[in-house]
C-alpha positions as CSV (number, residue, x, y, z in Angstrom):
1,M,-10.1,-8.0,-48.6
2,N,-11.1,-5.2,-45.7
3,R,-10.0,-7.1,-43.0
4,Q,-11.7,-4.4,-40.5
5,A,-15.0,-4.9,-42.0
6,L,-14.7,-8.9,-41.0
7,I,-13.7,-7.8,-37.8
8,E,-16.9,-5.3,-36.9
9,P,-19.2,-8.2,-36.1
10,R,-17.3,-9.5,-33.3
11,D,-18.1,-6.7,-30.9
12,D,-21.9,-7.8,-31.0
13,I,-21.1,-11.0,-30.8
14,I,-18.7,-10.6,-27.8
15,S,-21.6,-8.7,-26.1
16,L,-24.4,-11.3,-26.7
17,Q,-22.0,-13.9,-24.8
18,S,-21.3,-11.2,-22.0
19,T,-24.9,-11.0,-21.6
20,F,-25.8,-14.6,-21.7
21,L,-22.9,-15.7,-18.9
22,R,-24.5,-12.9,-16.6
23,S,-27.9,-14.8,-16.8
24,K,-26.6,-17.8,-15.9
25,S,-25.7,-18.8,-12.3
26,L,-22.3,-20.3,-11.8
27,E,-23.7,-23.5,-10.3
28,S,-26.0,-23.6,-13.4
29,R,-22.8,-23.5,-15.9
30,K,-21.0,-25.8,-13.4
31,T,-24.1,-28.4,-14.2
32,L,-23.5,-28.5,-17.8
33,G,-20.0,-28.5,-17.5
34,Q,-20.0,-25.2,-19.4
35,F,-17.0,-22.7,-19.8
36,F,-16.9,-20.3,-22.6
37,T,-14.3,-19.2,-25.0
38,G,-12.9,-15.9,-25.1
39,S,-13.0,-14.0,-28.7
40,A,-9.0,-14.1,-28.6
41,V,-8.9,-17.8,-27.9
42,S,-11.8,-18.4,-30.5
43,D,-10.2,-16.6,-33.1
44,Y,-7.1,-17.9,-32.6
45,M,-8.6,-21.4,-33.0
46,A,-10.4,-20.7,-36.1
47,S,-7.0,-18.7,-37.5
48,V,-5.4,-22.6,-37.2
49,V,-7.9,-23.8,-39.7
50,V,-6.4,-24.2,-43.6
51,K,-8.6,-24.0,-46.4
52,P,-10.8,-26.6,-47.1
53,K,-11.1,-27.7,-50.8
54,S,-14.9,-28.5,-50.6
55,K,-17.3,-26.2,-52.3
56,T,-19.4,-25.8,-50.0
57,I,-17.6,-25.8,-46.3
58,R,-19.2,-27.7,-43.4
59,I,-18.6,-26.7,-39.8
60,L,-19.6,-28.5,-37.2
61,D,-19.9,-27.2,-33.3
62,A,-21.0,-29.8,-30.9
63,G,-20.8,-27.6,-27.9
64,A,-21.8,-24.5,-29.7
65,G,-23.1,-22.0,-26.2
66,T,-23.8,-18.7,-27.7
67,G,-21.8,-19.6,-31.2
68,T,-18.8,-18.0,-30.5
69,L,-16.1,-20.4,-32.0
70,T,-18.5,-21.1,-34.8
71,A,-18.6,-17.0,-35.6
72,S,-15.2,-17.1,-35.7
73,T,-14.5,-20.1,-37.9
74,A,-17.1,-18.7,-40.2
75,L,-15.2,-15.2,-40.7
76,H,-12.0,-17.1,-41.0
77,C,-13.3,-19.0,-43.6
78,L,-15.1,-16.0,-45.8
79,E,-11.4,-14.6,-45.3
80,M,-10.0,-17.4,-47.1
81,G,-12.2,-16.7,-49.9
82,C,-15.2,-20.0,-49.3
83,K,-18.4,-18.4,-50.5
84,I,-20.6,-21.0,-49.4
85,V,-20.5,-22.6,-45.6
86,H,-22.8,-24.4,-43.5
87,A,-22.8,-24.9,-40.2
88,V,-24.3,-27.7,-37.8
89,L,-24.5,-26.7,-34.6
90,Y,-25.4,-28.8,-31.3
91,E,-26.6,-26.7,-28.2
92,L,-28.2,-29.0,-25.0
93,D,-28.8,-25.5,-23.1
94,R,-32.2,-24.1,-24.3
95,E,-31.7,-20.9,-22.7
96,A,-28.9,-20.2,-24.9
97,V,-30.3,-21.1,-28.2
98,D,-31.8,-17.5,-28.4
99,S,-28.3,-15.7,-28.1
100,L,-26.9,-18.2,-30.4
101,E,-29.5,-17.7,-33.3
102,Q,-28.6,-13.8,-32.6
103,T,-24.7,-14.7,-33.5
104,L,-25.4,-16.8,-36.6
105,N,-27.6,-14.1,-37.9
106,I,-25.0,-11.5,-37.4
107,I,-22.5,-14.0,-39.5
108,Q,-25.3,-14.3,-42.2
109,R,-25.5,-10.4,-42.3
110,K,-22.0,-10.7,-42.7
111,F,-21.6,-13.2,-45.7
112,G,-24.3,-11.2,-47.5
113,D,-22.5,-8.1,-47.3
114,R,-19.4,-10.1,-49.1
115,L,-21.9,-11.9,-51.6
116,A,-21.1,-15.2,-50.0
117,T,-23.8,-17.3,-48.0
118,F,-23.7,-18.6,-44.8
119,T,-26.5,-21.2,-43.6
120,Y,-26.8,-22.9,-40.6
121,E,-29.0,-25.7,-38.3
122,I,-29.3,-25.7,-34.5
123,F,-29.9,-29.1,-32.7
124,C,-31.3,-28.7,-29.1
125,E,-29.9,-32.0,-27.9
126,D,-27.2,-34.1,-26.6
127,F,-24.4,-34.5,-29.1
128,V,-22.9,-37.1,-28.1
129,L,-26.3,-39.7,-27.2
130,A,-27.0,-38.1,-30.6
131,R,-24.5,-39.5,-32.5
132,P,-25.2,-37.8,-35.7
133,D,-22.0,-40.0,-37.4
134,K,-24.1,-42.9,-37.7
135,E,-27.6,-40.8,-39.2
136,K,-27.7,-42.9,-42.4
137,N,-28.0,-39.1,-44.4
138,I,-25.5,-37.7,-42.9
139,Q,-22.8,-35.6,-44.8
140,P,-19.4,-35.5,-42.9
141,F,-17.7,-32.2,-42.2
142,D,-15.0,-30.4,-43.1
143,V,-14.1,-28.4,-40.3
144,S,-15.1,-28.1,-36.2
145,V,-13.4,-26.0,-33.7
146,I,-14.6,-26.7,-30.1
147,N,-14.5,-25.9,-26.6
148,P,-16.6,-29.0,-25.3
149,P,-18.1,-29.3,-21.7
150,Y,-16.1,-30.6,-18.8
151,F,-17.6,-33.1,-16.2
152,K,-16.3,-37.1,-15.1
153,Y,-18.7,-39.8,-15.4
154,S,-18.2,-43.7,-15.1
155,A,-17.8,-46.0,-17.1
156,K,-20.0,-48.6,-15.8
157,D,-23.8,-47.0,-15.8
158,S,-23.5,-43.8,-17.4
159,P,-24.9,-43.7,-20.8
160,Y,-22.2,-41.7,-22.3
161,A,-19.8,-44.6,-21.8
162,K,-22.2,-46.6,-24.0
163,A,-22.6,-44.2,-26.8
164,V,-19.0,-44.1,-27.9
165,A,-18.2,-47.8,-26.6
166,D,-17.8,-48.5,-30.4
167,L,-15.1,-46.0,-30.6
168,Y,-12.8,-46.1,-27.4
169,H,-13.3,-47.4,-24.0
170,G,-12.3,-45.8,-20.9
171,D,-13.7,-44.1,-17.8
172,P,-12.9,-40.4,-18.5
173,N,-14.7,-37.3,-18.8
174,I,-17.5,-35.8,-21.1
175,Y,-14.7,-33.9,-23.2
176,A,-13.5,-36.8,-24.1
177,S,-16.5,-38.5,-25.6
178,F,-17.3,-35.0,-27.4
179,M,-13.6,-35.2,-29.2
180,A,-14.2,-39.0,-30.2
181,V,-17.6,-38.3,-31.7
182,V,-16.5,-35.0,-33.5
183,M,-13.5,-37.1,-35.2
184,A,-15.9,-39.7,-36.4
185,C,-17.9,-37.2,-37.7
186,M,-15.2,-35.7,-39.9
187,K,-14.6,-36.5,-43.8
188,S,-10.7,-37.6,-45.0
189,G,-8.9,-34.3,-44.6
190,G,-11.4,-32.8,-41.8
191,Q,-10.0,-30.7,-39.4
192,M,-10.5,-30.8,-35.6
193,V,-9.7,-28.1,-33.7
194,T,-9.9,-28.5,-29.6
195,I,-9.6,-26.7,-26.5
196,T,-9.6,-29.0,-23.6
197,P,-7.7,-30.6,-20.4
198,R,-4.6,-31.6,-20.9
199,S,-5.2,-34.4,-19.1
200,F,-6.5,-36.8,-22.2
201,T,-2.4,-36.9,-23.2
202,N,-1.5,-39.1,-20.4
203,G,-2.8,-41.6,-17.8
204,L,-4.4,-45.0,-18.2
205,Y,-8.3,-43.8,-18.2
206,F,-7.9,-42.0,-21.3
207,K,-5.3,-44.9,-23.1
208,G,-8.3,-45.7,-25.5
209,L,-9.3,-41.9,-26.6
210,R,-5.4,-41.7,-27.4
211,K,-5.6,-44.7,-29.4
212,Y,-8.7,-44.0,-31.3
213,L,-7.6,-40.1,-32.1
214,L,-3.7,-41.2,-33.3
215,T,-4.8,-43.6,-35.3
216,E,-7.9,-41.9,-36.7
217,S,-5.7,-38.8,-37.6
218,A,-2.8,-36.7,-37.1
219,L,-1.9,-34.9,-34.4
220,S,-0.2,-31.1,-36.0
221,L,0.2,-28.7,-33.4
222,I,-0.6,-28.5,-29.7
223,H,-0.6,-24.9,-27.7
224,I,0.3,-25.1,-24.3
225,F,-0.9,-22.3,-21.8
226,K,1.8,-21.3,-19.1
227,H,-1.0,-19.7,-16.5
228,R,-4.3,-22.2,-16.4
229,D,-6.8,-19.2,-15.0
230,K,-6.5,-17.0,-18.1
231,V,-7.9,-18.5,-20.8
232,F,-11.4,-19.2,-20.6
233,K,-14.6,-16.2,-20.1
234,T,-15.6,-17.5,-16.9
235,D,-16.0,-14.5,-14.9
236,D,-16.3,-15.5,-11.5
237,S,-15.4,-19.6,-12.0
238,A,-12.4,-20.9,-11.6
239,V,-10.6,-22.8,-13.9
240,L,-8.1,-25.5,-12.4
241,Q,-7.0,-28.1,-14.9
242,E,-4.4,-27.2,-17.4
243,N,-5.7,-26.5,-21.0
244,I,-4.5,-27.0,-24.2
245,I,-5.4,-26.0,-27.8
246,C,-5.2,-29.0,-30.3
247,Y,-5.4,-29.7,-33.8
248,F,-5.9,-32.7,-35.6
249,V,-6.4,-33.7,-39.4
250,K,-8.6,-36.8,-40.1
251,G,-6.6,-39.6,-42.2
252,S,-3.3,-37.9,-42.4
253,N,0.0,-38.5,-41.2
254,A,2.3,-35.8,-39.9
255,D,6.2,-36.2,-39.2
256,T,6.2,-33.0,-37.5
257,I,4.2,-31.5,-34.7
258,T,4.4,-27.8,-33.7
259,V,4.1,-27.2,-30.4
260,R,3.4,-23.0,-29.1
261,S,3.4,-21.8,-25.4
262,S,2.1,-18.5,-24.8
263,D,1.5,-16.8,-21.2
264,C,-2.3,-16.8,-21.8
265,D,-4.9,-15.4,-24.0
266,A,-4.1,-11.8,-24.5
267,S,-0.6,-12.9,-26.0
268,I,-1.5,-16.0,-27.8
269,K,-0.7,-14.7,-31.1
270,Y,3.0,-13.9,-29.8
271,A,3.4,-17.4,-29.0
272,D,6.9,-19.0,-28.8
273,E,7.0,-21.8,-31.6
274,K,9.1,-24.9,-32.2
275,H,8.9,-28.1,-34.2
276,Y,9.6,-31.6,-33.6
277,P,9.4,-34.8,-34.7
278,V,6.1,-37.1,-34.0
279,H,8.1,-39.7,-32.2
280,S,9.4,-36.7,-29.5
281,I,6.2,-35.9,-28.7
282,V,4.0,-39.2,-28.7
283,D,5.5,-42.0,-27.3
284,Y,5.3,-45.1,-28.9
285,S,7.3,-47.2,-27.0
286,N,4.3,-48.6,-25.4
287,D,0.7,-48.9,-25.9
288,L,-0.2,-45.9,-23.7
289,R,0.7,-43.8,-26.5
290,L,1.6,-40.6,-24.1
291,I,1.2,-37.2,-25.3
292,R,4.7,-35.3,-24.0
293,I,4.3,-31.4,-24.3
294,P,7.9,-30.0,-24.0
295,E,6.8,-26.0,-22.8
296,S,10.3,-24.5,-24.3
297,A,13.5,-25.3,-26.0
298,Y,15.3,-26.0,-22.8
299,A,12.2,-28.8,-21.7
300,A,12.4,-30.3,-25.1
301,G,16.3,-30.9,-24.2
302,I,15.5,-32.4,-21.2
303,L,13.1,-34.8,-22.9
304,K,15.8,-35.7,-25.3
305,Q,18.0,-36.2,-22.9
306,A,15.9,-38.3,-20.7
307,E,14.6,-40.6,-23.6
308,T,18.5,-41.8,-23.8
309,L,18.1,-43.7,-20.4
310,E,18.9,-47.2,-20.5
311,T,15.2,-48.6,-19.0
312,T,11.8,-47.6,-17.6
313,F,11.1,-47.2,-13.9
314,E,9.0,-50.5,-14.1
315,A,11.6,-52.4,-16.2
316,A,14.6,-51.4,-13.6
317,G,12.5,-53.7,-11.1
318,Y,10.8,-51.2,-9.3
319,F,6.9,-50.9,-8.2
320,I,5.0,-48.1,-7.5
321,S,1.4,-48.4,-5.3
322,T,-1.1,-45.6,-4.2
323,G,-1.4,-45.9,-0.9
324,R,-3.7,-48.3,0.9
325,V,-5.8,-46.0,3.2
326,V,-8.6,-44.0,2.1
327,E,-9.3,-41.8,5.1
328,H,-12.8,-41.3,4.4
329,R,-13.4,-44.9,3.9
330,A,-11.3,-46.0,7.4
331,R,-12.3,-43.1,9.8
332,Q,-12.8,-45.7,12.9
333,Y,-9.2,-46.7,12.5
334,I,-7.8,-43.2,12.6
335,T,-6.9,-41.1,15.5
336,E,-5.1,-38.0,16.4
337,D,-3.9,-39.2,19.7
338,T,-0.8,-40.1,18.5
339,S,0.7,-41.5,21.5
340,A,-2.5,-44.3,21.9
341,E,-1.5,-48.3,22.2
342,N,-2.2,-50.1,19.4
343,T,-1.9,-47.9,16.9
344,V,1.1,-46.6,14.1
345,P,2.0,-43.7,12.3
346,L,-0.1,-42.8,9.3
347,Y,1.7,-41.2,6.6
348,R,0.0,-38.0,5.1
349,P,1.4,-35.8,2.1
350,H,2.8,-33.0,5.3
351,N,4.9,-36.0,6.3
352,V,7.1,-36.4,3.1
353,T,9.8,-33.7,2.2
354,P,12.6,-33.9,-0.3
355,L,14.9,-37.0,0.7
356,I,13.3,-37.7,4.3
357,A,9.8,-39.1,5.1
358,T,9.2,-38.1,9.0
359,W,6.6,-39.1,11.3
360,V,7.4,-37.6,15.1
361,G,3.6,-37.3,16.2
362,N,3.9,-33.8,17.2
363,H,3.1,-32.0,14.4
364,K,-0.8,-30.8,14.2
365,K,-1.8,-32.9,10.9
366,D,-0.2,-36.5,12.5
367,V,-2.5,-39.5,12.9
368,S,-2.4,-42.4,13.8
369,F,-3.8,-45.5,12.8
370,K,-5.4,-48.2,14.7
371,L,-4.9,-51.8,14.3
372,N,-8.3,-52.9,14.9
373,K,-9.9,-55.9,13.1
374,D,-8.5,-56.4,9.7
375,H,-6.6,-53.5,10.0
376,Q,-4.4,-55.8,7.1
377,K,-6.7,-54.4,4.0
378,H,-4.8,-50.8,4.9
379,T,-1.4,-51.4,6.6
380,M,1.7,-52.7,5.3
381,I,4.5,-54.6,6.6
382,N,6.8,-51.8,8.2
383,S,9.9,-51.9,5.7
384,T,11.6,-49.3,3.9
385,Y,10.2,-47.3,0.9
386,V,10.3,-44.1,-1.3
387,L,7.2,-41.9,-0.7
388,L,6.1,-40.1,-3.3
389,K,3.5,-37.2,-3.2
390,R,0.3,-37.9,-5.4
391,F,-0.9,-33.8,-5.6
392,S,0.9,-31.3,-6.7
393,S,0.2,-27.7,-8.7
394,K,1.7,-26.7,-12.2
395,D,2.4,-23.8,-10.8
396,E,4.0,-25.2,-7.6
397,K,7.8,-24.9,-8.0
398,R,8.2,-28.6,-7.9
399,R,6.2,-31.7,-9.1
400,L,7.9,-34.1,-8.2
401,V,8.9,-34.7,-3.8
402,A,10.0,-37.6,-2.8
403,G,11.2,-38.9,0.9
404,I,12.6,-42.1,2.1
405,H,10.6,-44.0,5.1
406,L,13.1,-46.2,6.4
407,A,11.9,-49.4,8.4
408,N,14.0,-48.6,11.5
409,M,12.5,-45.0,11.9
410,H,9.6,-46.9,14.2
411,F,9.9,-50.2,16.1
412,C,6.6,-51.5,15.0
413,E,5.5,-54.4,12.7
414,W,2.8,-52.6,10.3
415,I,2.6,-49.1,9.1
416,G,-0.1,-46.8,7.4
417,F,0.1,-44.8,4.1
418,G,-2.5,-42.7,3.1
419,N,-3.8,-43.2,-0.6
420,K,-2.3,-39.2,-1.2
421,T,1.1,-40.5,-1.4
422,N,2.7,-43.2,-3.5
423,Y,5.0,-45.7,-2.3
424,I,7.9,-47.2,-4.2
425,G,10.0,-50.5,-3.9
426,V,11.9,-53.5,-5.6
427,L,9.9,-55.9,-7.4
428,G,10.3,-59.3,-4.8
429,D,13.0,-58.0,-3.2
430,E,13.7,-55.7,0.0
431,L,14.5,-52.3,-0.8
432,S,18.3,-51.3,1.0
433,T,18.6,-47.9,2.4
434,V,21.6,-46.8,-0.3
435,E,19.1,-48.1,-3.3
436,A,16.1,-46.0,-1.4
437,Y,18.2,-43.0,-1.1
438,G,19.2,-43.4,-4.9
439,L,15.2,-43.2,-5.7
440,A,14.7,-40.2,-3.5
441,T,17.5,-38.0,-5.5
442,I,16.2,-38.8,-8.5
443,F,13.0,-38.0,-8.0
444,N,14.0,-34.8,-6.2
445,S,16.3,-33.9,-9.1
446,S,15.9,-30.8,-11.4
447,F,16.1,-33.1,-14.6
448,M,13.7,-35.7,-13.2
449,D,11.2,-32.9,-12.4
450,N,11.4,-31.1,-15.7
451,Y,11.0,-34.6,-17.7
452,F,7.8,-35.4,-15.5
453,R,6.2,-31.8,-16.3
454,C,6.9,-32.8,-20.0
455,I,4.8,-35.7,-19.5
456,S,1.9,-35.1,-17.4
457,G,-0.1,-31.9,-17.0
458,N,-2.4,-33.3,-14.2
459,T,-2.6,-32.0,-10.9
460,Q,-1.6,-35.3,-9.5
461,V,1.2,-37.6,-10.0
462,N,-0.2,-41.1,-11.1
463,A,1.2,-44.0,-10.8
464,T,0.6,-44.8,-14.7
465,E,2.7,-42.4,-15.8
466,I,6.0,-43.1,-13.5
467,R,5.7,-46.7,-14.5
468,V,6.7,-45.9,-18.4
469,M,8.9,-43.0,-17.5
470,K,12.8,-43.5,-18.7
471,F,14.8,-44.5,-16.2
472,P,18.2,-45.1,-15.2
473,S,19.3,-48.8,-14.4
474,R,19.7,-50.1,-10.7
475,D,23.3,-50.0,-10.7
476,R,23.1,-46.1,-11.7
477,V,20.4,-45.8,-9.1
478,K,22.5,-46.9,-6.4
479,E,25.5,-44.8,-7.5
480,I,23.7,-42.1,-6.6
481,G,22.4,-43.2,-3.4
482,D,25.5,-44.5,-2.0
483,R,26.9,-40.3,-3.1
484,T,23.7,-39.1,-1.8
485,H,23.0,-40.8,1.8
486,K,26.3,-39.1,2.8
487,L,24.9,-36.0,2.5
488,K,23.8,-34.4,5.9
489,F,20.5,-32.6,4.3
490,F,19.2,-31.7,1.1
491,E,20.4,-29.0,-1.1
492,T,18.8,-29.0,-4.8
493,A,22.4,-27.8,-5.9
494,K,24.3,-30.9,-4.6
495,I,21.6,-33.3,-5.7
496,D,21.5,-32.0,-9.1
497,L,25.3,-32.2,-9.4
498,I,25.4,-35.8,-8.1
499,V,22.2,-36.6,-10.4
500,N,23.6,-35.2,-13.5
501,S,27.0,-36.1,-12.9
502,V,26.3,-39.9,-12.6
503,L,23.5,-39.8,-15.5
504,G,25.6,-37.5,-17.9
505,V,23.0,-34.8,-18.1
506,V,23.9,-31.4,-19.8
507,D,22.2,-28.5,-17.7
508,S,22.9,-25.9,-20.4
509,I,20.9,-26.9,-23.0
């Protein structure tokens, strides 16, 4: 087989995609949730597919764009020796259909040159609302390699929520609906390769989707990118989500899951690869079924050690909640006059630093909260809490930043915590100073930060993930706190030494 001959049409296909991208404004692409796949990534995604056993290979492309993914998949099938391939493509954007047809005609000619047959059907309609899996005469598919659109919708009034209600429940994103309906369209043994945000692997919103996918199929491979902005063919549009490639096989079981990682699309073929038992990646200890993704052997070692901790955060007796003050809904209560009468401090993320949360009123971002009528809906009784920042970035040095708010820091009955922070306490009890130090120390440790990175790829620290995290017992938290509260200032090295010593963590894995 002359591999070079198979590569020839790709230049024309890439040119069609580039021309289309230049013709569309960024705003119009955002409206449709369009993020186009570059050739390196599309070829790699197709290469994951193994040769189906069917005589006629049926390919489903649920959001075809200009056809790059179908082209890569079809050419890969041809290279594997598949002689008859039929593609069914859905594309809602009518402006893309002309380029899509040109791409498919290029592939059709290439198949003809190899004495093989490639046919296709294009449906210019909404794939999720169409629900092709419910059509009476539909034939299930062998392969689907997709880059679904991305935008949020509401479970209460969106037609998309109703359209997939028989598959899963949740309040997620359109890309999740695409994944679920594509899976419903696959035959037993059918292969689905997706490139999507990592967010579906964790969080309460995607609980239903994870249950559906992991019940219907085996997750066999995950590819993670260390830099989120070098994956899509987006020109001037920024991709802020962390994206991953996943490979599912319907009706299958797998003992291991392969995890690959690369810096970006240019190095995708040279990814680091590790194999892990399924239970190391999918957490079956609770009904959330979180999918943990270690980026390296070191991270996998951290994850393995975390699994040996005796309890979980919630089972240990702790609670975590989001700060009550939603500033854009409580503007009438907020003032920049930090010395005004009948006000209390309002803690924002900048007030939270490692180990200690401070509000003195002289920072340019400091604000106070007015104790006007009904303020109790937003404020809390002033007590000792650990504050944990909600928002972080994958590329920031730390994902977890926790500081202690001591009740005696302010001589007031009430206190305000903004909703960009989480507050932590003990269920049914007061949090002591020593235990607060212990909690803050653990969250600020390198061990816990690396563990959390395996669990969550989101740009925010959700309470759901924290509640089910493996965690030391309260006695060990107090032991750590007893050592830490004697420190005069925060030092990562000293924090790590204390945590690793008490928890028995081996840092060099």
